[in-house]
N, CA, C and O atoms as CSV, one atom per row, in Angstrom:
chain,resi,resn,atom,element,x,y,z
A,1,MET,N,N,107.967,152.194,135.359
A,1,MET,CA,C,107.066,151.326,134.618
A,1,MET,C,C,106.043,150.736,135.590
A,1,MET,O,O,106.400,150.328,136.695
A,2,ASP,N,N,104.794,150.692,135.188
A,2,ASP,CA,C,103.703,150.149,135.990
A,2,ASP,C,C,103.807,148.629,136.021
A,2,ASP,O,O,103.774,147.984,134.973
A,3,GLN,N,N,103.931,148.062,137.194
A,3,GLN,CA,C,104.067,146.608,137.337
A,3,GLN,C,C,102.744,145.920,137.661
A,3,GLN,O,O,102.737,144.740,138.011
A,4,HIS,N,N,101.655,146.619,137.555
A,4,HIS,CA,C,100.350,146.024,137.815
A,4,HIS,C,C,99.834,145.386,136.535
A,4,HIS,O,O,99.802,146.015,135.477
A,5,TYR,N,N,99.434,144.139,136.650
A,5,TYR,CA,C,98.916,143.435,135.486
A,5,TYR,C,C,97.406,143.555,135.427
A,5,TYR,O,O,96.728,143.579,136.455
A,6,LYS,N,N,96.884,143.632,134.201
A,6,LYS,CA,C,95.448,143.738,133.993
A,6,LYS,C,C,94.997,142.577,133.133
A,6,LYS,O,O,95.649,142.223,132.151
A,7,ARG,N,N,93.882,141.991,133.511
A,7,ARG,CA,C,93.307,140.910,132.705
A,7,ARG,C,C,92.648,141.526,131.479
A,7,ARG,O,O,91.853,142.459,131.593
A,8,ILE,N,N,92.982,141.001,130.316
A,8,ILE,CA,C,92.417,141.536,129.078
A,8,ILE,C,C,91.523,140.547,128.355
A,8,ILE,O,O,90.793,140.920,127.436
A,9,PHE,N,N,91.576,139.272,128.770
A,9,PHE,CA,C,90.775,138.265,128.085
A,9,PHE,C,C,90.600,137.046,128.969
A,9,PHE,O,O,91.516,136.642,129.686
A,10,THR,N,N,89.405,136.461,128.907
A,10,THR,CA,C,89.124,135.161,129.501
A,10,THR,C,C,88.307,134.392,128.480
A,10,THR,O,O,87.266,134.866,128.026
A,11,GLY,N,N,88.779,133.204,128.117
A,11,GLY,CA,C,88.048,132.413,127.139
A,11,GLY,C,C,88.791,131.149,126.767
A,11,GLY,O,O,89.755,130.759,127.426
A,12,ASN,N,N,88.331,130.515,125.703
A,12,ASN,CA,C,88.908,129.228,125.325
A,12,ASN,C,C,90.337,129.375,124.804
A,12,ASN,O,O,90.768,130.459,124.412
A,13,SER,N,N,91.042,128.275,124.813
A,13,SER,CA,C,92.466,128.296,124.478
A,13,SER,C,C,92.738,128.662,123.023
A,13,SER,O,O,93.787,129.232,122.720
A,14,ILE,N,N,91.827,128.351,122.131
A,14,ILE,CA,C,92.027,128.679,120.711
A,14,ILE,C,C,92.033,130.190,120.512
A,14,ILE,O,O,92.915,130.733,119.847
A,15,MET,N,N,91.046,130.860,121.090
A,15,MET,CA,C,90.994,132.317,120.971
A,15,MET,C,C,92.150,132.964,121.721
A,15,MET,O,O,92.729,133.944,121.253
A,16,ALA,N,N,92.482,132.421,122.878
A,16,ALA,CA,C,93.591,132.966,123.650
A,16,ALA,C,C,94.887,132.895,122.852
A,16,ALA,O,O,95.671,133.844,122.862
A,17,GLN,N,N,95.120,131.783,122.162
A,17,GLN,CA,C,96.341,131.633,121.387
A,17,GLN,C,C,96.385,132.623,120.222
A,17,GLN,O,O,97.442,133.173,119.915
A,18,ARG,N,N,95.247,132.849,119.577
A,18,ARG,CA,C,95.189,133.838,118.486
A,18,ARG,C,C,95.539,135.226,119.002
A,18,ARG,O,O,96.277,135.969,118.354
A,19,ILE,N,N,95.007,135.571,120.170
A,19,ILE,CA,C,95.283,136.879,120.757
A,19,ILE,C,C,96.757,136.988,121.134
A,19,ILE,O,O,97.385,138.017,120.885
A,20,VAL,N,N,97.309,135.939,121.729
A,20,VAL,CA,C,98.727,135.941,122.109
A,20,VAL,C,C,99.597,136.195,120.882
A,20,VAL,O,O,100.524,137.004,120.937
A,21,GLU,N,N,99.309,135.516,119.784
A,21,GLU,CA,C,100.100,135.697,118.558
A,21,GLU,C,C,100.040,137.132,118.065
A,21,GLU,O,O,101.066,137.705,117.698
A,22,LYS,N,N,98.848,137.721,118.053
A,22,LYS,CA,C,98.692,139.106,117.589
A,22,LYS,C,C,99.401,140.088,118.518
A,22,LYS,O,O,100.014,141.051,118.057
A,23,LEU,N,N,99.317,139.845,119.819
A,23,LEU,CA,C,99.999,140.720,120.772
A,23,LEU,C,C,101.514,140.642,120.590
A,23,LEU,O,O,102.201,141.662,120.626
A,24,GLN,N,N,102.025,139.446,120.396
A,24,GLN,CA,C,103.466,139.281,120.216
A,24,GLN,C,C,103.957,139.967,118.943
A,24,GLN,O,O,105.095,140.433,118.889
A,25,GLU,N,N,103.104,140.031,117.919
A,25,GLU,CA,C,103.465,140.723,116.680
A,25,GLU,C,C,103.748,142.202,116.909
A,25,GLU,O,O,104.539,142.805,116.184
A,26,ILE,N,N,103.099,142.791,117.925
A,26,ILE,CA,C,103.319,144.219,118.195
A,26,ILE,C,C,104.203,144.434,119.423
A,26,ILE,O,O,104.304,145.550,119.933
A,27,GLY,N,N,104.837,143.370,119.892
A,27,GLY,CA,C,105.805,143.503,120.971
A,27,GLY,C,C,105.258,143.414,122.380
A,27,GLY,O,O,105.941,143.790,123.332
A,28,ILE,N,N,104.037,142.923,122.529
A,28,ILE,CA,C,103.460,142.740,123.860
A,28,ILE,C,C,103.482,141.252,124.185
A,28,ILE,O,O,102.982,140.432,123.414
A,29,THR,N,N,104.063,140.912,125.325
A,29,THR,CA,C,104.117,139.516,125.748
A,29,THR,C,C,103.164,139.325,126.926
A,29,THR,O,O,103.459,139.759,128.039
A,30,PRO,N,N,102.020,138.678,126.687
A,30,PRO,CA,C,101.057,138.493,127.764
A,30,PRO,C,C,101.433,137.331,128.675
A,30,PRO,O,O,102.214,136.455,128.302
A,31,VAL,N,N,100.864,137.342,129.866
A,31,VAL,CA,C,100.961,136.227,130.788
A,31,VAL,C,C,99.687,135.410,130.602
A,31,VAL,O,O,98.582,135.951,130.643
A,32,VAL,N,N,99.851,134.101,130.395
A,32,VAL,CA,C,98.710,133.204,130.194
A,32,VAL,C,C,98.503,132.398,131.465
A,32,VAL,O,O,99.409,131.715,131.941
A,33,LYS,N,N,97.299,132.489,132.001
A,33,LYS,CA,C,96.950,131.726,133.192
A,33,LYS,C,C,95.972,130.635,132.771
A,33,LYS,O,O,94.897,130.920,132.242
A,34,ASP,N,N,96.355,129.388,133.010
A,34,ASP,CA,C,95.543,128.246,132.602
A,34,ASP,C,C,95.349,127.336,133.809
A,34,ASP,O,O,96.221,126.533,134.138
A,35,GLU,N,N,94.210,127.467,134.457
A,35,GLU,CA,C,93.945,126.699,135.672
A,35,GLU,C,C,93.839,125.205,135.401
A,35,GLU,O,O,94.181,124.400,136.267
A,36,SER,N,N,93.374,124.817,134.220
A,36,SER,CA,C,93.228,123.390,133.944
A,36,SER,C,C,94.589,122.701,133.898
A,36,SER,O,O,94.717,121.566,134.356
A,37,LYS,N,N,95.605,123.369,133.353
A,37,LYS,CA,C,96.944,122.777,133.328
A,37,LYS,C,C,97.523,122.697,134.731
A,37,LYS,O,O,98.204,121.728,135.066
A,38,SER,N,N,97.263,123.696,135.547
A,38,SER,CA,C,97.747,123.677,136.926
A,38,SER,C,C,97.109,122.521,137.689
A,38,SER,O,O,97.785,121.822,138.443
A,39,ALA,N,N,95.815,122.323,137.493
A,39,ALA,CA,C,95.108,121.238,138.177
A,39,ALA,C,C,95.621,119.881,137.698
A,39,ALA,O,O,95.784,118.961,138.499
A,40,LEU,N,N,95.870,119.757,136.416
A,40,LEU,CA,C,96.374,118.507,135.873
A,40,LEU,C,C,97.755,118.185,136.438
A,40,LEU,O,O,98.020,117.046,136.824
A,41,LEU,N,N,98.622,119.172,136.487
A,41,LEU,CA,C,99.959,118.959,137.025
A,41,LEU,C,C,99.924,118.586,138.507
A,41,LEU,O,O,100.788,117.857,138.994
A,42,ALA,N,N,98.923,119.091,139.210
A,42,ALA,CA,C,98.796,118.783,140.630
A,42,ALA,C,C,98.087,117.451,140.865
A,42,ALA,O,O,97.986,116.990,142.002
A,43,GLY,N,N,97.592,116.831,139.782
A,43,GLY,CA,C,96.935,115.540,139.899
A,43,GLY,C,C,95.467,115.599,140.256
A,43,GLY,O,O,94.895,114.598,140.688
A,44,PHE,N,N,94.849,116.752,140.085
A,44,PHE,CA,C,93.445,116.894,140.460
A,44,PHE,C,C,92.456,116.586,139.351
A,44,PHE,O,O,91.348,116.125,139.625
A,45,ALA,N,N,92.828,116.827,138.124
A,45,ALA,CA,C,91.857,116.666,137.036
A,45,ALA,C,C,92.536,116.043,135.836
A,45,ALA,O,O,93.629,116.450,135.443
A,46,SER,N,N,91.885,115.060,135.262
A,46,SER,CA,C,92.492,114.406,134.104
A,46,SER,C,C,91.949,114.948,132.794
A,46,SER,O,O,92.657,114.943,131.788
A,47,ALA,N,N,90.724,115.410,132.784
A,47,ALA,CA,C,90.142,115.898,131.536
A,47,ALA,C,C,89.487,117.260,131.724
A,47,ALA,O,O,88.537,117.596,131.016
A,48,MET,N,N,89.976,118.022,132.646
A,48,MET,CA,C,89.387,119.329,132.946
A,48,MET,C,C,89.715,120.321,131.832
A,48,MET,O,O,90.885,120.554,131.527
A,49,GLN,N,N,88.692,120.896,131.234
A,49,GLN,CA,C,88.874,121.922,130.214
A,49,GLN,C,C,88.383,123.236,130.794
A,49,GLN,O,O,87.214,123.370,131.154
A,50,GLY,N,N,89.263,124.181,130.880
A,50,GLY,CA,C,88.874,125.463,131.445
A,50,GLY,C,C,89.274,126.597,130.545
A,50,GLY,O,O,89.938,126.410,129.525
A,51,ASP,N,N,88.861,127.764,130.937
A,51,ASP,CA,C,89.225,128.958,130.194
A,51,ASP,C,C,90.644,129.376,130.538
A,51,ASP,O,O,91.179,129.043,131.596
A,52,GLN,N,N,91.223,130.105,129.625
A,52,GLN,CA,C,92.515,130.713,129.868
A,52,GLN,C,C,92.290,132.205,130.084
A,52,GLN,O,O,91.367,132.801,129.528
A,53,GLU,N,N,93.148,132.787,130.898
A,53,GLU,CA,C,93.106,134.217,131.141
A,53,GLU,C,C,94.404,134.813,130.623
A,53,GLU,O,O,95.480,134.241,130.801
A,54,LEU,N,N,94.293,135.974,129.980
A,54,LEU,CA,C,95.467,136.686,129.492
A,54,LEU,C,C,95.612,137.981,130.278
A,54,LEU,O,O,94.645,138.713,130.489
A,55,TYR,N,N,96.836,138.245,130.704
A,55,TYR,CA,C,97.163,139.450,131.455
A,55,TYR,C,C,98.307,140.177,130.755
A,55,TYR,O,O,99.199,139.557,130.177
A,56,VAL,N,N,98.259,141.501,130.822
A,56,VAL,CA,C,99.370,142.309,130.311
A,56,VAL,C,C,99.725,143.365,131.344
A,56,VAL,O,O,98.945,143.668,132.246
A,57,ASN,N,N,100.905,143.907,131.192
A,57,ASN,CA,C,101.342,144.998,132.051
A,57,ASN,C,C,100.344,146.141,131.904
A,57,ASN,O,O,99.858,146.405,130.804
A,58,GLY,N,N,100.043,146.809,132.991
A,58,GLY,CA,C,99.032,147.863,132.983
A,58,GLY,C,C,99.248,148.937,131.936
A,58,GLY,O,O,98.280,149.445,131.371
A,59,ASP,N,N,100.501,149.296,131.662
A,59,ASP,CA,C,100.754,150.339,130.677
A,59,ASP,C,C,100.593,149.851,129.240
A,59,ASP,O,O,100.666,150.651,128.307
A,60,GLU,N,N,100.376,148.553,129.049
A,60,GLU,CA,C,100.137,148.000,127.708
A,60,GLU,C,C,98.673,147.629,127.487
A,60,GLU,O,O,98.292,147.214,126.393
A,61,ALA,N,N,97.859,147.779,128.524
A,61,ALA,CA,C,96.480,147.290,128.486
A,61,ALA,C,C,95.637,147.953,127.398
A,61,ALA,O,O,94.877,147.271,126.711
A,62,GLU,N,N,95.756,149.246,127.234
A,62,GLU,CA,C,94.921,149.944,126.250
A,62,GLU,C,C,95.165,149.409,124.837
A,62,GLU,O,O,94.219,149.117,124.105
A,63,GLU,N,N,96.423,149.284,124.466
A,63,GLU,CA,C,96.764,148.767,123.149
A,63,GLU,C,C,96.371,147.289,123.020
A,63,GLU,O,O,95.892,146.858,121.971
A,64,ALA,N,N,96.575,146.528,124.078
A,64,ALA,CA,C,96.237,145.101,124.061
A,64,ALA,C,C,94.732,144.886,123.891
A,64,ALA,O,O,94.310,143.974,123.180
A,65,LEU,N,N,93.936,145.713,124.535
A,65,LEU,CA,C,92.479,145.583,124.412
A,65,LEU,C,C,92.010,145.850,122.991
A,65,LEU,O,O,91.020,145.266,122.550
A,66,LYS,N,N,92.697,146.716,122.273
A,66,LYS,CA,C,92.365,146.946,120.864
A,66,LYS,C,C,92.604,145.679,120.047
A,66,LYS,O,O,91.816,145.347,119.162
A,67,ILE,N,N,93.687,144.979,120.347
A,67,ILE,CA,C,94.002,143.723,119.651
A,67,ILE,C,C,92.935,142.676,119.984
A,67,ILE,O,O,92.454,141.978,119.092
A,68,VAL,N,N,92.569,142.567,121.245
A,68,VAL,CA,C,91.544,141.609,121.652
A,68,VAL,C,C,90.251,141.880,120.880
A,68,VAL,O,O,89.634,140.955,120.351
A,69,ALA,N,N,89.847,143.134,120.818
A,69,ALA,CA,C,88.609,143.479,120.114
A,69,ALA,C,C,88.691,143.124,118.637
A,69,ALA,O,O,87.712,142.651,118.059
A,70,SER,N,N,89.852,143.348,118.019
A,70,SER,CA,C,89.987,143.048,116.588
A,70,SER,C,C,89.944,141.540,116.333
A,70,SER,O,O,89.427,141.107,115.304
A,71,VAL,N,N,90.470,140.753,117.237
A,71,VAL,CA,C,90.446,139.294,117.064
A,71,VAL,C,C,89.040,138.755,117.285
A,71,VAL,O,O,88.614,137.832,116.590
A,72,LEU,N,N,88.326,139.312,118.230
A,72,LEU,CA,C,86.984,138.814,118.567
A,72,LEU,C,C,85.923,139.248,117.571
A,72,LEU,O,O,84.858,138.635,117.498
A,73,ASP,N,N,86.195,140.288,116.808
A,73,ASP,CA,C,85.200,140.762,115.818
A,73,ASP,C,C,85.180,139.915,114.581
A,73,ASP,O,O,84.405,140.181,113.663
C-alpha cells in the first residue's frame, strides 16, 4: 500500500467538513490539517482563521479528487 499522502483540498472549514463527510461515505478517511487550531493550542493566536488542508493516501487520491470536484461544483 502506498503510504504517501497527497493534498486534495485547501480551503475554509465549512467546505472541508462537507468534503470529509462525502469521503467518509465511500470509505476514505482523510487527514485534516488545521494550522489555526495548532497555533491556538500553542498560544500564538486567539482569533486566527485559516484554511484547512485535506490529505488522503496516495492510492485513494484519484477517487477523492472526484468527490472534491463534485462538492465544489
